[in-house]
Chimera marker file (.cmm) of the C-alpha trace (Angstrom):
<marker_set name="trace">
<marker id="1" x="-30.053" y="-25.345" z="-12.572" r="1" g="1" b="0" radius="0.5"/>
<marker id="2" x="-30.761" y="-24.644" z="-8.980" r="1" g="1" b="0" radius="0.5"/>
<marker id="3" x="-27.275" y="-25.735" z="-7.948" r="1" g="1" b="0" radius="0.5"/>
<marker id="4" x="-25.686" y="-23.341" z="-10.478" r="1" g="1" b="0" radius="0.5"/>
<marker id="5" x="-27.760" y="-20.534" z="-9.107" r="1" g="1" b="0" radius="0.5"/>
<marker id="6" x="-26.666" y="-21.432" z="-5.522" r="1" g="1" b="0" radius="0.5"/>
<marker id="7" x="-23.029" y="-21.432" z="-6.570" r="1" g="1" b="0" radius="0.5"/>
<marker id="8" x="-23.404" y="-18.083" z="-8.294" r="1" g="1" b="0" radius="0.5"/>
<marker id="9" x="-24.859" y="-16.547" z="-5.168" r="1" g="1" b="0" radius="0.5"/>
<marker id="10" x="-22.149" y="-17.810" z="-2.809" r="1" g="1" b="0" radius="0.5"/>
<marker id="11" x="-19.190" y="-16.011" z="-4.468" r="1" g="1" b="0" radius="0.5"/>
<marker id="12" x="-17.620" y="-13.702" z="-1.901" r="1" g="1" b="0" radius="0.5"/>
<marker id="13" x="-16.351" y="-10.172" z="-2.673" r="1" g="1" b="0" radius="0.5"/>
<marker id="14" x="-12.793" y="-11.351" z="-2.037" r="1" g="1" b="0" radius="0.5"/>
<marker id="15" x="-13.175" y="-14.023" z="-4.733" r="1" g="1" b="0" radius="0.5"/>
<marker id="16" x="-14.469" y="-11.440" z="-7.144" r="1" g="1" b="0" radius="0.5"/>
<marker id="17" x="-11.351" y="-9.332" z="-6.481" r="1" g="1" b="0" radius="0.5"/>
<marker id="18" x="-9.129" y="-12.285" z="-6.949" r="1" g="1" b="0" radius="0.5"/>
<marker id="19" x="-10.696" y="-13.149" z="-10.272" r="1" g="1" b="0" radius="0.5"/>
<marker id="20" x="-10.285" y="-9.603" z="-11.501" r="1" g="1" b="0" radius="0.5"/>
<marker id="21" x="-6.959" y="-8.905" z="-13.214" r="1" g="1" b="0" radius="0.5"/>
<marker id="22" x="-6.450" y="-5.540" z="-11.499" r="1" g="1" b="0" radius="0.5"/>
<marker id="23" x="-8.322" y="-6.328" z="-8.260" r="1" g="1" b="0" radius="0.5"/>
<marker id="24" x="-5.164" y="-6.333" z="-6.191" r="1" g="1" b="0" radius="0.5"/>
<marker id="25" x="-4.045" y="-3.020" z="-7.699" r="1" g="1" b="0" radius="0.5"/>
<marker id="26" x="-7.315" y="-1.399" z="-6.879" r="1" g="1" b="0" radius="0.5"/>
<marker id="27" x="-7.367" y="-2.639" z="-3.329" r="1" g="1" b="0" radius="0.5"/>
<marker id="28" x="-3.682" y="-1.747" z="-2.957" r="1" g="1" b="0" radius="0.5"/>
<marker id="29" x="-4.424" y="1.825" z="-4.109" r="1" g="1" b="0" radius="0.5"/>
<marker id="30" x="-7.323" y="2.204" z="-1.732" r="1" g="1" b="0" radius="0.5"/>
<marker id="31" x="-5.339" y="0.829" z="1.163" r="1" g="1" b="0" radius="0.5"/>
<marker id="32" x="-2.275" y="2.910" z="0.250" r="1" g="1" b="0" radius="0.5"/>
<marker id="33" x="-4.219" y="6.201" z="0.154" r="1" g="1" b="0" radius="0.5"/>
<marker id="34" x="-6.307" y="5.367" z="3.231" r="1" g="1" b="0" radius="0.5"/>
<marker id="35" x="-3.309" y="4.264" z="5.329" r="1" g="1" b="0" radius="0.5"/>
<marker id="36" x="-1.162" y="7.181" z="4.203" r="1" g="1" b="0" radius="0.5"/>
<marker id="37" x="-3.864" y="9.703" z="4.988" r="1" g="1" b="0" radius="0.5"/>
<marker id="38" x="-4.806" y="8.127" z="8.320" r="1" g="1" b="0" radius="0.5"/>
<marker id="39" x="-1.172" y="7.735" z="9.437" r="1" g="1" b="0" radius="0.5"/>
<marker id="40" x="-0.300" y="11.272" z="8.322" r="1" g="1" b="0" radius="0.5"/>
<marker id="41" x="-2.192" y="12.503" z="11.321" r="1" g="1" b="0" radius="0.5"/>
<marker id="42" x="0.489" y="10.818" z="13.470" r="1" g="1" b="0" radius="0.5"/>
<marker id="43" x="3.387" y="12.614" z="11.809" r="1" g="1" b="0" radius="0.5"/>
<marker id="44" x="4.769" y="15.051" z="14.356" r="1" g="1" b="0" radius="0.5"/>
<marker id="45" x="6.113" y="18.533" z="13.545" r="1" g="1" b="0" radius="0.5"/>
<marker id="46" x="9.554" y="17.636" z="14.819" r="1" g="1" b="0" radius="0.5"/>
<marker id="47" x="10.213" y="14.331" z="13.089" r="1" g="1" b="0" radius="0.5"/>
<marker id="48" x="11.686" y="11.551" z="15.126" r="1" g="1" b="0" radius="0.5"/>
<marker id="49" x="13.454" y="8.757" z="13.232" r="1" g="1" b="0" radius="0.5"/>
<marker id="50" x="11.802" y="6.014" z="15.257" r="1" g="1" b="0" radius="0.5"/>
<marker id="51" x="8.282" y="7.401" z="14.581" r="1" g="1" b="0" radius="0.5"/>
<marker id="52" x="9.064" y="7.783" z="10.916" r="1" g="1" b="0" radius="0.5"/>
<marker id="53" x="10.344" y="4.223" z="10.567" r="1" g="1" b="0" radius="0.5"/>
<marker id="54" x="7.300" y="2.917" z="12.417" r="1" g="1" b="0" radius="0.5"/>
<marker id="55" x="4.885" y="4.798" z="10.187" r="1" g="1" b="0" radius="0.5"/>
<marker id="56" x="6.743" y="3.610" z="7.050" r="1" g="1" b="0" radius="0.5"/>
<marker id="57" x="6.577" y="0.048" z="8.268" r="1" g="1" b="0" radius="0.5"/>
<marker id="58" x="2.899" y="0.258" z="9.083" r="1" g="1" b="0" radius="0.5"/>
<marker id="59" x="2.067" y="1.718" z="5.640" r="1" g="1" b="0" radius="0.5"/>
<marker id="60" x="4.216" y="-0.887" z="3.878" r="1" g="1" b="0" radius="0.5"/>
<marker id="61" x="2.697" y="-3.824" z="5.861" r="1" g="1" b="0" radius="0.5"/>
<marker id="62" x="-0.833" y="-2.642" z="5.154" r="1" g="1" b="0" radius="0.5"/>
<marker id="63" x="-0.183" y="-2.365" z="1.415" r="1" g="1" b="0" radius="0.5"/>
<marker id="64" x="1.718" y="-5.643" z="1.268" r="1" g="1" b="0" radius="0.5"/>
<marker id="65" x="-0.886" y="-7.673" z="3.060" r="1" g="1" b="0" radius="0.5"/>
<marker id="66" x="-3.792" y="-6.042" z="1.162" r="1" g="1" b="0" radius="0.5"/>
<marker id="67" x="-2.191" y="-6.943" z="-2.167" r="1" g="1" b="0" radius="0.5"/>
<marker id="68" x="-1.356" y="-10.456" z="-0.975" r="1" g="1" b="0" radius="0.5"/>
<marker id="69" x="-4.884" y="-11.200" z="0.201" r="1" g="1" b="0" radius="0.5"/>
<marker id="70" x="-6.502" y="-9.965" z="-2.989" r="1" g="1" b="0" radius="0.5"/>
<marker id="71" x="-4.015" y="-11.538" z="-5.424" r="1" g="1" b="0" radius="0.5"/>
<marker id="72" x="-4.741" y="-14.985" z="-6.931" r="1" g="1" b="0" radius="0.5"/>
<marker id="73" x="-1.037" y="-15.801" z="-6.980" r="1" g="1" b="0" radius="0.5"/>
<marker id="74" x="2.190" y="-14.560" z="-5.549" r="1" g="1" b="0" radius="0.5"/>
<marker id="75" x="3.937" y="-13.964" z="-8.807" r="1" g="1" b="0" radius="0.5"/>
<marker id="76" x="6.252" y="-11.144" z="-9.857" r="1" g="1" b="0" radius="0.5"/>
<marker id="77" x="3.320" y="-8.943" z="-10.808" r="1" g="1" b="0" radius="0.5"/>
<marker id="78" x="1.982" y="-9.081" z="-7.268" r="1" g="1" b="0" radius="0.5"/>
<marker id="79" x="5.402" y="-8.235" z="-5.795" r="1" g="1" b="0" radius="0.5"/>
<marker id="80" x="5.915" y="-5.342" z="-8.186" r="1" g="1" b="0" radius="0.5"/>
<marker id="81" x="2.448" y="-3.972" z="-7.438" r="1" g="1" b="0" radius="0.5"/>
<marker id="82" x="3.016" y="-4.086" z="-3.660" r="1" g="1" b="0" radius="0.5"/>
<marker id="83" x="6.458" y="-2.467" z="-3.948" r="1" g="1" b="0" radius="0.5"/>
<marker id="84" x="5.412" y="0.392" z="-6.238" r="1" g="1" b="0" radius="0.5"/>
<marker id="85" x="2.297" y="1.181" z="-4.193" r="1" g="1" b="0" radius="0.5"/>
<marker id="86" x="4.316" y="1.309" z="-0.911" r="1" g="1" b="0" radius="0.5"/>
<marker id="87" x="7.029" y="3.438" z="-2.518" r="1" g="1" b="0" radius="0.5"/>
<marker id="88" x="4.461" y="5.957" z="-3.786" r="1" g="1" b="0" radius="0.5"/>
<marker id="89" x="2.531" y="5.986" z="-0.501" r="1" g="1" b="0" radius="0.5"/>
<marker id="90" x="5.597" y="7.030" z="1.550" r="1" g="1" b="0" radius="0.5"/>
<marker id="91" x="5.912" y="10.569" z="0.185" r="1" g="1" b="0" radius="0.5"/>
<marker id="92" x="2.095" y="10.911" z="0.390" r="1" g="1" b="0" radius="0.5"/>
<marker id="93" x="2.297" y="9.978" z="4.086" r="1" g="1" b="0" radius="0.5"/>
<marker id="94" x="4.948" y="12.558" z="4.970" r="1" g="1" b="0" radius="0.5"/>
<marker id="95" x="3.729" y="15.345" z="2.690" r="1" g="1" b="0" radius="0.5"/>
<marker id="96" x="0.140" y="15.330" z="3.938" r="1" g="1" b="0" radius="0.5"/>
<marker id="97" x="1.267" y="15.023" z="7.583" r="1" g="1" b="0" radius="0.5"/>
<marker id="98" x="3.981" y="17.702" z="7.588" r="1" g="1" b="0" radius="0.5"/>
<marker id="99" x="2.864" y="20.308" z="5.029" r="1" g="1" b="0" radius="0.5"/>
<marker id="100" x="-0.858" y="21.133" z="4.950" r="1" g="1" b="0" radius="0.5"/>
<marker id="101" x="-0.244" y="23.795" z="2.332" r="1" g="1" b="0" radius="0.5"/>
<marker id="102" x="0.114" y="23.068" z="-1.394" r="1" g="1" b="0" radius="0.5"/>
<marker id="103" x="-0.138" y="19.314" z="-1.749" r="1" g="1" b="0" radius="0.5"/>
<marker id="104" x="1.002" y="19.121" z="-5.403" r="1" g="1" b="0" radius="0.5"/>
<marker id="105" x="4.135" y="21.225" z="-4.998" r="1" g="1" b="0" radius="0.5"/>
<marker id="106" x="5.124" y="19.482" z="-1.730" r="1" g="1" b="0" radius="0.5"/>
<marker id="107" x="4.604" y="16.015" z="-3.306" r="1" g="1" b="0" radius="0.5"/>
<marker id="108" x="6.799" y="16.889" z="-6.241" r="1" g="1" b="0" radius="0.5"/>
<marker id="109" x="9.468" y="18.286" z="-3.949" r="1" g="1" b="0" radius="0.5"/>
<marker id="110" x="9.360" y="15.154" z="-1.828" r="1" g="1" b="0" radius="0.5"/>
<marker id="111" x="10.201" y="12.891" z="-4.763" r="1" g="1" b="0" radius="0.5"/>
<marker id="112" x="13.444" y="14.807" z="-5.034" r="1" g="1" b="0" radius="0.5"/>
<marker id="113" x="14.376" y="14.355" z="-1.366" r="1" g="1" b="0" radius="0.5"/>
<marker id="114" x="17.096" y="11.717" z="-0.786" r="1" g="1" b="0" radius="0.5"/>
<marker id="115" x="15.667" y="10.921" z="2.653" r="1" g="1" b="0" radius="0.5"/>
<marker id="116" x="12.279" y="10.123" z="1.267" r="1" g="1" b="0" radius="0.5"/>
<marker id="117" x="13.777" y="8.085" z="-1.581" r="1" g="1" b="0" radius="0.5"/>
<marker id="118" x="15.505" y="5.877" z="0.935" r="1" g="1" b="0" radius="0.5"/>
<marker id="119" x="12.266" y="5.677" z="2.955" r="1" g="1" b="0" radius="0.5"/>
<marker id="120" x="10.291" y="4.732" z="-0.139" r="1" g="1" b="0" radius="0.5"/>
<marker id="121" x="12.839" y="2.000" z="-0.945" r="1" g="1" b="0" radius="0.5"/>
<marker id="122" x="12.532" y="0.649" z="2.576" r="1" g="1" b="0" radius="0.5"/>
<marker id="123" x="8.714" y="0.689" z="2.267" r="1" g="1" b="0" radius="0.5"/>
<marker id="124" x="8.906" y="-1.093" z="-1.092" r="1" g="1" b="0" radius="0.5"/>
<marker id="125" x="11.138" y="-3.872" z="0.345" r="1" g="1" b="0" radius="0.5"/>
<marker id="126" x="8.851" y="-4.370" z="3.368" r="1" g="1" b="0" radius="0.5"/>
<marker id="127" x="5.726" y="-4.497" z="1.087" r="1" g="1" b="0" radius="0.5"/>
<marker id="128" x="7.321" y="-6.982" z="-1.286" r="1" g="1" b="0" radius="0.5"/>
<marker id="129" x="8.298" y="-9.219" z="1.691" r="1" g="1" b="0" radius="0.5"/>
<marker id="130" x="4.710" y="-8.980" z="3.116" r="1" g="1" b="0" radius="0.5"/>
<marker id="131" x="3.175" y="-9.731" z="-0.283" r="1" g="1" b="0" radius="0.5"/>
<marker id="132" x="5.402" y="-12.738" z="-1.065" r="1" g="1" b="0" radius="0.5"/>
<marker id="133" x="5.971" y="-14.272" z="2.358" r="1" g="1" b="0" radius="0.5"/>
<marker id="134" x="5.090" y="-17.985" z="2.679" r="1" g="1" b="0" radius="0.5"/>
<marker id="135" x="2.879" y="-20.243" z="0.656" r="1" g="1" b="0" radius="0.5"/>
<marker id="136" x="-0.761" y="-19.590" z="-0.031" r="1" g="1" b="0" radius="0.5"/>
<link id1="1" id2="2" r="1" g="1" b="0" radius="0.2"/>
<link id1="2" id2="3" r="1" g="1" b="0" radius="0.2"/>
<link id1="3" id2="4" r="1" g="1" b="0" radius="0.2"/>
<link id1="4" id2="5" r="1" g="1" b="0" radius="0.2"/>
<link id1="5" id2="6" r="1" g="1" b="0" radius="0.2"/>
<link id1="6" id2="7" r="1" g="1" b="0" radius="0.2"/>
<link id1="7" id2="8" r="1" g="1" b="0" radius="0.2"/>
<link id1="8" id2="9" r="1" g="1" b="0" radius="0.2"/>
<link id1="9" id2="10" r="1" g="1" b="0" radius="0.2"/>
<link id1="10" id2="11" r="1" g="1" b="0" radius="0.2"/>
<link id1="11" id2="12" r="1" g="1" b="0" radius="0.2"/>
<link id1="12" id2="13" r="1" g="1" b="0" radius="0.2"/>
<link id1="13" id2="14" r="1" g="1" b="0" radius="0.2"/>
<link id1="14" id2="15" r="1" g="1" b="0" radius="0.2"/>
<link id1="15" id2="16" r="1" g="1" b="0" radius="0.2"/>
<link id1="16" id2="17" r="1" g="1" b="0" radius="0.2"/>
<link id1="17" id2="18" r="1" g="1" b="0" radius="0.2"/>
<link id1="18" id2="19" r="1" g="1" b="0" radius="0.2"/>
<link id1="19" id2="20" r="1" g="1" b="0" radius="0.2"/>
<link id1="20" id2="21" r="1" g="1" b="0" radius="0.2"/>
<link id1="21" id2="22" r="1" g="1" b="0" radius="0.2"/>
<link id1="22" id2="23" r="1" g="1" b="0" radius="0.2"/>
<link id1="23" id2="24" r="1" g="1" b="0" radius="0.2"/>
<link id1="24" id2="25" r="1" g="1" b="0" radius="0.2"/>
<link id1="25" id2="26" r="1" g="1" b="0" radius="0.2"/>
<link id1="26" id2="27" r="1" g="1" b="0" radius="0.2"/>
<link id1="27" id2="28" r="1" g="1" b="0" radius="0.2"/>
<link id1="28" id2="29" r="1" g="1" b="0" radius="0.2"/>
<link id1="29" id2="30" r="1" g="1" b="0" radius="0.2"/>
<link id1="30" id2="31" r="1" g="1" b="0" radius="0.2"/>
<link id1="31" id2="32" r="1" g="1" b="0" radius="0.2"/>
<link id1="32" id2="33" r="1" g="1" b="0" radius="0.2"/>
<link id1="33" id2="34" r="1" g="1" b="0" radius="0.2"/>
<link id1="34" id2="35" r="1" g="1" b="0" radius="0.2"/>
<link id1="35" id2="36" r="1" g="1" b="0" radius="0.2"/>
<link id1="36" id2="37" r="1" g="1" b="0" radius="0.2"/>
<link id1="37" id2="38" r="1" g="1" b="0" radius="0.2"/>
<link id1="38" id2="39" r="1" g="1" b="0" radius="0.2"/>
<link id1="39" id2="40" r="1" g="1" b="0" radius="0.2"/>
<link id1="40" id2="41" r="1" g="1" b="0" radius="0.2"/>
<link id1="41" id2="42" r="1" g="1" b="0" radius="0.2"/>
<link id1="42" id2="43" r="1" g="1" b="0" radius="0.2"/>
<link id1="43" id2="44" r="1" g="1" b="0" radius="0.2"/>
<link id1="44" id2="45" r="1" g="1" b="0" radius="0.2"/>
<link id1="45" id2="46" r="1" g="1" b="0" radius="0.2"/>
<link id1="46" id2="47" r="1" g="1" b="0" radius="0.2"/>
<link id1="47" id2="48" r="1" g="1" b="0" radius="0.2"/>
<link id1="48" id2="49" r="1" g="1" b="0" radius="0.2"/>
<link id1="49" id2="50" r="1" g="1" b="0" radius="0.2"/>
<link id1="50" id2="51" r="1" g="1" b="0" radius="0.2"/>
<link id1="51" id2="52" r="1" g="1" b="0" radius="0.2"/>
<link id1="52" id2="53" r="1" g="1" b="0" radius="0.2"/>
<link id1="53" id2="54" r="1" g="1" b="0" radius="0.2"/>
<link id1="54" id2="55" r="1" g="1" b="0" radius="0.2"/>
<link id1="55" id2="56" r="1" g="1" b="0" radius="0.2"/>
<link id1="56" id2="57" r="1" g="1" b="0" radius="0.2"/>
<link id1="57" id2="58" r="1" g="1" b="0" radius="0.2"/>
<link id1="58" id2="59" r="1" g="1" b="0" radius="0.2"/>
<link id1="59" id2="60" r="1" g="1" b="0" radius="0.2"/>
<link id1="60" id2="61" r="1" g="1" b="0" radius="0.2"/>
<link id1="61" id2="62" r="1" g="1" b="0" radius="0.2"/>
<link id1="62" id2="63" r="1" g="1" b="0" radius="0.2"/>
<link id1="63" id2="64" r="1" g="1" b="0" radius="0.2"/>
<link id1="64" id2="65" r="1" g="1" b="0" radius="0.2"/>
<link id1="65" id2="66" r="1" g="1" b="0" radius="0.2"/>
<link id1="66" id2="67" r="1" g="1" b="0" radius="0.2"/>
<link id1="67" id2="68" r="1" g="1" b="0" radius="0.2"/>
<link id1="68" id2="69" r="1" g="1" b="0" radius="0.2"/>
<link id1="69" id2="70" r="1" g="1" b="0" radius="0.2"/>
<link id1="70" id2="71" r="1" g="1" b="0" radius="0.2"/>
<link id1="71" id2="72" r="1" g="1" b="0" radius="0.2"/>
<link id1="72" id2="73" r="1" g="1" b="0" radius="0.2"/>
<link id1="73" id2="74" r="1" g="1" b="0" radius="0.2"/>
<link id1="74" id2="75" r="1" g="1" b="0" radius="0.2"/>
<link id1="75" id2="76" r="1" g="1" b="0" radius="0.2"/>
<link id1="76" id2="77" r="1" g="1" b="0" radius="0.2"/>
<link id1="77" id2="78" r="1" g="1" b="0" radius="0.2"/>
<link id1="78" id2="79" r="1" g="1" b="0" radius="0.2"/>
<link id1="79" id2="80" r="1" g="1" b="0" radius="0.2"/>
<link id1="80" id2="81" r="1" g="1" b="0" radius="0.2"/>
<link id1="81" id2="82" r="1" g="1" b="0" radius="0.2"/>
<link id1="82" id2="83" r="1" g="1" b="0" radius="0.2"/>
<link id1="83" id2="84" r="1" g="1" b="0" radius="0.2"/>
<link id1="84" id2="85" r="1" g="1" b="0" radius="0.2"/>
<link id1="85" id2="86" r="1" g="1" b="0" radius="0.2"/>
<link id1="86" id2="87" r="1" g="1" b="0" radius="0.2"/>
<link id1="87" id2="88" r="1" g="1" b="0" radius="0.2"/>
<link id1="88" id2="89" r="1" g="1" b="0" radius="0.2"/>
<link id1="89" id2="90" r="1" g="1" b="0" radius="0.2"/>
<link id1="90" id2="91" r="1" g="1" b="0" radius="0.2"/>
<link id1="91" id2="92" r="1" g="1" b="0" radius="0.2"/>
<link id1="92" id2="93" r="1" g="1" b="0" radius="0.2"/>
<link id1="93" id2="94" r="1" g="1" b="0" radius="0.2"/>
<link id1="94" id2="95" r="1" g="1" b="0" radius="0.2"/>
<link id1="95" id2="96" r="1" g="1" b="0" radius="0.2"/>
<link id1="96" id2="97" r="1" g="1" b="0" radius="0.2"/>
<link id1="97" id2="98" r="1" g="1" b="0" radius="0.2"/>
<link id1="98" id2="99" r="1" g="1" b="0" radius="0.2"/>
<link id1="99" id2="100" r="1" g="1" b="0" radius="0.2"/>
<link id1="100" id2="101" r="1" g="1" b="0" radius="0.2"/>
<link id1="101" id2="102" r="1" g="1" b="0" radius="0.2"/>
<link id1="102" id2="103" r="1" g="1" b="0" radius="0.2"/>
<link id1="103" id2="104" r="1" g="1" b="0" radius="0.2"/>
<link id1="104" id2="105" r="1" g="1" b="0" radius="0.2"/>
<link id1="105" id2="106" r="1" g="1" b="0" radius="0.2"/>
<link id1="106" id2="107" r="1" g="1" b="0" radius="0.2"/>
<link id1="107" id2="108" r="1" g="1" b="0" radius="0.2"/>
<link id1="108" id2="109" r="1" g="1" b="0" radius="0.2"/>
<link id1="109" id2="110" r="1" g="1" b="0" radius="0.2"/>
<link id1="110" id2="111" r="1" g="1" b="0" radius="0.2"/>
<link id1="111" id2="112" r="1" g="1" b="0" radius="0.2"/>
<link id1="112" id2="113" r="1" g="1" b="0" radius="0.2"/>
<link id1="113" id2="114" r="1" g="1" b="0" radius="0.2"/>
<link id1="114" id2="115" r="1" g="1" b="0" radius="0.2"/>
<link id1="115" id2="116" r="1" g="1" b="0" radius="0.2"/>
<link id1="116" id2="117" r="1" g="1" b="0" radius="0.2"/>
<link id1="117" id2="118" r="1" g="1" b="0" radius="0.2"/>
<link id1="118" id2="119" r="1" g="1" b="0" radius="0.2"/>
<link id1="119" id2="120" r="1" g="1" b="0" radius="0.2"/>
<link id1="120" id2="121" r="1" g="1" b="0" radius="0.2"/>
<link id1="121" id2="122" r="1" g="1" b="0" radius="0.2"/>
<link id1="122" id2="123" r="1" g="1" b="0" radius="0.2"/>
<link id1="123" id2="124" r="1" g="1" b="0" radius="0.2"/>
<link id1="124" id2="125" r="1" g="1" b="0" radius="0.2"/>
<link id1="125" id2="126" r="1" g="1" b="0" radius="0.2"/>
<link id1="126" id2="127" r="1" g="1" b="0" radius="0.2"/>
<link id1="127" id2="128" r="1" g="1" b="0" radius="0.2"/>
<link id1="128" id2="129" r="1" g="1" b="0" radius="0.2"/>
<link id1="129" id2="130" r="1" g="1" b="0" radius="0.2"/>
<link id1="130" id2="131" r="1" g="1" b="0" radius="0.2"/>
<link id1="131" id2="132" r="1" g="1" b="0" radius="0.2"/>
<link id1="132" id2="133" r="1" g="1" b="0" radius="0.2"/>
<link id1="133" id2="134" r="1" g="1" b="0" radius="0.2"/>
<link id1="134" id2="135" r="1" g="1" b="0" radius="0.2"/>
<link id1="135" id2="136" r="1" g="1" b="0" radius="0.2"/>
</marker_set>
């Protein structure tokens, strides 16, 4: 009985997230919003393509690695979760950094922008690579 109680007390928070079916989604959402909002402070008024690509890659890498670490496996669900979260985080990154006005209207307009669609696709690809790279 004492050994079972000891095993129950030594479960880490990361193991709890891995055992939860949506643990990697929750952590991915938190990391996506936090990284997008933190990196949006670095978005300059006159956008430079090198800075934009760097910010997109940082956001995608953060989301991809967060989903990978909290996922019990590297299946298709993990890859889809990482890709979708990175693709949604890209417009949030640029809308909050460049337009401090109406967030909802600017976010809806950004989903129609061809440039941000390509940037979201790039972010999704990088996040999927980060989430699925190598063996666990």
